[in-house]
N, C-alpha and C positions, 0 to 999 in steps of 0.2 A: 504494500500500500504506500503510494508516494504522495507527496504534497500536491503534485499536479492533479492526481485523481480527486483528492479532497477539494481542490479548487474548482474542478469541473462540477462536482456535486453542488458546491456552494453557489456557483453562478447559476446553475439550473434552478435551485430553490429560490434564489434571490430574484430571478426573472418571473417567478410565479407568486410573488407576494400579493395577497388579496384573493387568490384562487382557492376554490373549495377542493379539498382533497380527502381521499379515503386512506386511512392509515392502518396498516396491519403490523402489529408489533409483537415480536417473539419475546415473551417474558421468561422463558426457560421452563424445564420440566413439563413440556407439552402444554404450556399455557400461552394462548394467543389472544391478544386484545385487538378488536376491530372497532375503530371509531372514525367519525367524520368531523372535519373542522375546516378552519380557514387559516392559511399561513399568514401570520401577522408581522413577525419581525425576524431578521437574520442578524447573527453576530459571528465573529471569527470562528468559533468552535461549535456553536449550537444554533438552532432555529426554533422559533416558538409558534405553536399552533393553538388557536382559540377553539375549544371544544365546548359545545352547548350541552348542558345537562338536561336530558329529556324530562326528568321528574319535576324540577322546580325552575326550569328555564334560566338557570344561572350559567355564566360563562367561566370555564376553567382554562387556565393557561398551562399547556404541557410543552416541555422542551425535549428536543431530540438532538443528537449529535450527528454530524455528517459522516463520521466513521461508522455509526450504526447503519446508515443507509448503504455505505460501501460494503459492509460485511453482511448485508441483507437481513440484519436483525429487525430493521424497520423498512417497510416497503410503502412507497407513496404511489397513489393512483389519482390523477387529476379527474375531476368530475365535471 
């Protein structure tokens, strides 16, 4: 995994700020979370997705790292 690969992922996520995404996150031990949200911010090491809680309509901010996307622990799908 090189810095160039991380930079490509960062530029791709940065280009899609404000877009709705479906996130599939591998939490380990056969636990997989699937959520939908909007990419709100990017930083040098992480990006933040706003996820709406369906029970009380509150918004939760969840952060993911670009290395998780490269290792496919987190998968993003534009909607």
